[in-house]
C-alpha positions in Angstrom: 127.1 62.9 7.8 127.3 60.1 5.8 128.3 62.3 2.5 128.5 65.5 3.2 129.5 66.6 -0.8 126.1 64.9 -1.8 124.4 67.0 0.4 125.9 70.2 -0.5 125.5 69.3 -3.9 121.4 68.8 -3.5 121.1 72.1 -1.9 123.1 73.7 -4.8 120.5 72.2 -7.1 117.6 73.4 -4.8 118.9 76.5 -5.2 119.5 77.3 -8.4 115.6 75.3 -9.0 113.7 77.7 -6.7 115.8 80.7 -8.6 114.7 80.4 -11.5 111.9 82.5 -12.7 108.3 80.7 -13.2 106.5 80.5 -16.5 105.7 83.4 -17.4 101.8 84.2 -18.0 99.9 87.3 -17.9 96.4 88.1 -17.7 94.3 90.5 -18.8 91.2 92.1 -17.8 89.6 93.1 -21.2 86.5 95.4 -20.7 84.4 96.4 -24.0 80.9 96.1 -24.1 77.4 94.4 -23.4 77.0 89.9 -23.5 75.6 89.7 -26.9 76.9 92.7 -28.9 79.1 92.9 -31.5 82.3 94.1 -30.0 81.6 91.4 -26.9 82.0 89.2 -29.3 85.5 91.1 -30.9 86.2 90.7 -27.1 86.0 87.1 -27.5 88.4 87.1 -30.5 90.5 89.4 -28.8 91.2 87.0 -26.4 91.5 83.9 -28.3 93.7 85.5 -30.4 96.3 86.6 -27.3 96.4 83.0 -25.9 97.2 81.7 -29.6 99.7 84.4 -30.4 101.3 83.9 -27.3 101.1 80.2 -27.3 99.0 80.9 -23.5 101.5 83.5 -22.8 98.5 86.2 -22.1 95.4 85.2 -20.9 92.1 87.4 -21.4 89.4 87.6 -19.5 86.6 89.4 -20.5 84.0 91.7 -18.7 80.6 92.9 -19.8 80.1 96.6 -19.5 77.5 98.9 -19.9 78.9 101.4 -22.3 82.3 103.0 -23.3 81.9 105.9 -20.4 81.7 103.0 -17.5 84.8 101.4 -19.1 86.8 105.2 -18.9 85.6 105.7 -15.1 86.7 102.4 -13.9 90.2 103.8 -14.7 89.9 105.0 -11.2 90.2 101.8 -9.4 91.8 99.5 -11.9 95.4 98.6 -12.1 98.2 97.8 -14.3 95.8 94.6 -16.2 93.1 97.0 -17.1 92.5 97.0 -21.0 89.1 98.8 -22.4 87.5 100.0 -25.3 86.2 103.6 -26.2 86.4 105.9 -28.8 89.2 108.5 -28.8 87.0 111.2 -28.0 85.4 109.7 -25.1 89.3 110.4 -23.5 89.4 113.6 -24.3 86.6 114.5 -22.6 87.7 112.4 -19.7 91.1 114.4 -19.3 89.4 117.7 -19.7 86.3 117.2 -18.0 83.5 117.8 -20.4 79.9 115.7 -21.5 79.7 112.9 -19.1 83.1 113.6 -17.2 81.9 116.8 -16.5 82.6 117.6 -12.4 84.0 113.8 -12.7 87.4 114.1 -13.5 90.3 112.1 -11.9 94.5 112.5 -12.1 94.2 108.2 -13.5 91.9 109.9 -17.2 95.7 111.4 -17.3 97.3 108.4 -17.3 95.4 106.4 -20.0 97.0 105.2 -23.4 96.3 104.1 -26.6 97.5 99.9 -27.8 95.3 99.5 -30.9 92.7 100.4 -32.9 89.7 97.8 -33.6 86.3 98.0 -35.7 84.6 101.6 -35.7 81.0 102.0 -35.3 80.0 102.7 -38.9 76.5 104.4 -39.8 74.1 102.8 -42.0 71.3 104.2 -44.0 69.4 101.2 -45.4 66.6 101.6 -47.2 64.1 99.6 -49.3 65.4 98.7 -52.8 61.5 99.4 -54.6 61.1 102.6 -52.8 63.6 104.6 -55.2 65.4 105.8 -52.3 69.1 106.5 -53.3 70.2 109.8 -51.6 70.0 110.8 -48.0 67.3 113.7 -49.2 65.1 110.7 -50.8 64.3 110.0 -47.2 61.7 112.7 -47.4 58.1 111.8 -46.6 58.9 108.2 -45.8 59.2 106.3 -42.5 62.5 105.7 -41.1 63.4 103.5 -38.0 66.3 104.8 -35.5 65.8 103.2 -32.5 66.3 104.4 -28.8 69.6 105.0 -26.7 72.2 103.7 -28.8 74.5 105.7 -30.3 73.0 105.0 -34.0 69.6 106.4 -33.0 71.4 109.7 -31.4 73.6 110.4 -34.6 70.9 108.9 -37.3 69.0 112.0 -35.7 71.2 114.3 -35.7 72.1 113.4 -39.6 68.4 113.9 -40.2 68.5 118.1 -38.5 71.8 117.9 -40.4 70.8 117.3 -43.6 67.0 119.6 -43.2 64.8 116.5 -43.0 63.7 117.4 -39.3 59.8 117.0 -39.7 59.9 115.5 -43.5 60.3 111.8 -42.0 57.8 109.8 -40.1 60.3 108.2 -37.1 58.9 104.8 -36.9 58.1 103.7 -32.7 60.0 100.6 -32.4 63.2 98.7 -31.1 66.1 98.1 -33.7 66.2 94.7 -33.1 62.8 94.9 -35.2 64.3 97.0 -37.9 64.6 93.4 -40.8 61.1 92.3 -39.6 59.8 96.1 -40.2 61.5 96.4 -43.4 61.2 93.2 -44.7 57.3 93.7 -44.3 56.7 96.8 -45.6 56.3 98.5 -42.1 59.3 101.0 -42.5 61.0 102.4 -45.8 64.1 102.4 -44.1 66.7 102.1 -41.1 69.8 103.6 -39.3 72.0 101.5 -37.7 75.6 102.0 -36.1 78.0 99.3 -35.9 81.1 97.5 -37.0 81.1 96.4 -41.1 80.4 94.4 -42.2 77.2 94.7 -39.6 74.9 91.8 -38.6 71.3 93.5 -39.2 72.4 94.6 -42.6 73.7 91.3 -43.6 70.3 90.1 -42.5 68.3 92.8 -44.2 70.0 92.2 -47.1 69.3 88.7 -47.2 65.7 89.0 -47.1 64.7 92.0 -49.1 66.2 94.3 -52.1 68.1 97.0 -50.0 69.8 100.1 -50.8 72.2 101.1 -48.2 72.9 104.9 -49.3 76.3 107.2 -49.3 76.9 110.5 -48.2 78.5 113.1 -50.5 82.0 114.2 -49.3 79.8 117.8 -48.4 77.6 115.5 -45.7 80.5 113.7 -44.4 82.5 116.6 -43.5 79.4 118.4 -42.1 78.8 115.5 -39.7 82.9 115.8 -38.3 83.0 112.4 -38.5 85.5 110.4 -39.5 85.0 109.1 -43.3 85.1 105.7 -43.9 84.4 103.4 -47.2 82.6 100.0 -47.1 84.1 98.1 -50.4 81.7 97.0 -52.9 80.2 93.4 -52.3 80.2 93.7 -48.7 76.3 93.3 -49.1 74.3 90.9 -50.9 73.5 93.4 -54.2 75.5 96.0 -53.0 77.7 96.9 -56.2 79.6 100.0 -55.2 81.6 101.2 -52.6 79.3 102.9 -50.0 80.8 106.2 -48.4 79.7 107.0 -44.6 81.2 108.6 -41.2 82.5 106.3 -38.5 83.5 106.9 -34.8 86.5 105.3 -33.8 87.2 102.4 -31.4 90.6 102.3 -29.5 91.8 99.5 -27.0 93.4 101.5 -24.4 95.5 100.9 -21.1 97.6 103.4 -18.8 100.5 104.0 -18.0 100.7 101.6 -14.9 100.9 98.5 -17.4 104.3 97.8 -18.0 106.2 98.2 -21.3 106.7 94.9 -22.3 103.1 93.8 -21.7 101.9 96.7 -23.4 104.7 95.7 -26.5 102.8 92.0 -26.5 99.6 92.6 -26.5 99.8 95.2 -29.6 102.4 92.7 -31.5 100.3 89.6 -31.3 96.8 91.6 -32.4 98.7 93.3 -35.5 100.2 89.3 -36.3 97.0 88.2 -35.5 94.7 90.0 -37.2 95.1 88.0 -40.8 93.7 84.9 -38.8 91.4 87.3 -37.3 90.0 89.1 -40.4 89.5 85.2 -41.5 87.1 84.5 -39.0 85.3 87.4 -38.8 85.0 90.3 -41.6 84.7 93.0 -39.6 88.4 92.8 -38.8 89.1 93.3 -42.7 88.1 96.9 -41.5 91.2 97.7 -39.5 94.5 98.5 -41.3 97.0 101.4 -40.2 95.2 104.1 -41.7 92.8 103.8 -38.9 96.6 104.8 -36.5 95.6 108.2 -37.5 92.1 108.7 -35.3 93.7 107.4 -32.1 93.9 110.9 -30.8 95.9 111.4 -27.5 99.6 109.2 -26.2 99.7 105.9 -27.6 101.5 103.5 -24.4 105.4 103.3 -24.8 105.6 99.4 -25.4 102.6 99.6 -27.8 105.2 103.0 -29.7 107.9 100.3 -29.3 106.3 97.2 -31.9 105.1 100.7 -33.9 108.3 101.2 -34.7 110.0 97.9 -35.4 106.8 97.6 -37.8 107.1 100.6 -39.3 103.8 102.2 -38.7 104.0 106.3 -39.1 102.7 107.9 -35.6 102.2 111.5 -35.5 104.6 113.1 -32.7 101.7 113.9 -30.1 101.2 110.2 -30.6 104.5 109.6 -28.5 
């Protein structure tokens, strides 16, 4: 060996290089809703925000979903990289074997942990302004489109019964996708829809026809047993006053299999990017610290670490 000292130095250098950690890149699978839905678009926006906020350190891959129940069910077969969205109430059902999870319980459901809230499903009762419909009671004798198979359709039917309108309104036999055109053409007097606010179909309706988005009284909100939500004035064209309605909170979840550092990074990046999210899509403006109270059950310890650092107020049951 002509230069044994040089060889030793090269071996030592190689050893140091191979012992260095690889550039950290965390890959996350995010499962939310059907392609083309507002919640799928939110997933696209979250993926972009995570990539931007972590400078490529977190890469989020979106998966289409057939709904919240499927998202929860897949916890049984998923690993530490799984993030999904669902209403908190569905987590309670999964963990207690109720509703769609009757006889389908699994120990992994107990490992579900919350990360952060996303825009809530918000009830909208949208009426033509020229029909004199100012309150829910004024829907009596009118033609209303509820749609079929969606949360908004089911919830809308529940409210009509709850507020004494069952049998007093004519239900249009049409899909919700036809609501705006039907309202404009006078085929219906009102429609009911649920989605994050501002809702795209309500924006479209307001742009083509003078509308009134109905408010619920405090007593009506309480009777629904849903969360109260206020849509600010001027959210929709011609809307001069705030709209008081109900909502179904929606939250991004993972499981305790996710590392604390990853949960911390996801949660911190989400809140730090929320201003940018709100500037590009108005529905993120409805997400604020007040929605933390809608998270029932446990929050992931890594997320809790961020919330404590940021001064968020958490309930004992969430930690």
